[in-house]
C-alpha positions, 0 to 999 in steps of 0.5 A: 548717861552718867549715874551715881547711886540713885537707889538711895538719896543723892545726899546719902550716896555722896556721903557713902561714896565721897573720897578724901579729895571730895570726889565721888565715883561716877559711871558713864555708860554710852549708847551704842555698846561702847565701853563704860567709863568710871571717873571720879568727879567733884561731889557737886558735878551734876550742878557745877560741871559743864558738859564739855568738861564732863566729856573731856574727863570721860575722854581722858579716862578712856585714853588712860585706860587704852594705855594699860596693857591687856593681861 
């Protein structure tokens, strides 16, 4: 499941969180206790991003996170 800021309206959430590149932070929390992943997606991701592309973005972020050494 991926969520944005749902306690306020979607439009307001996008306006508050939109970055300079027109992206918004999205937190994806998988079932089964797997690690939560934070990714930046186009502000219209819910309407325009195919599920396969979302899964690819999540996997890329997971792979990127694995490459960082743990402190």
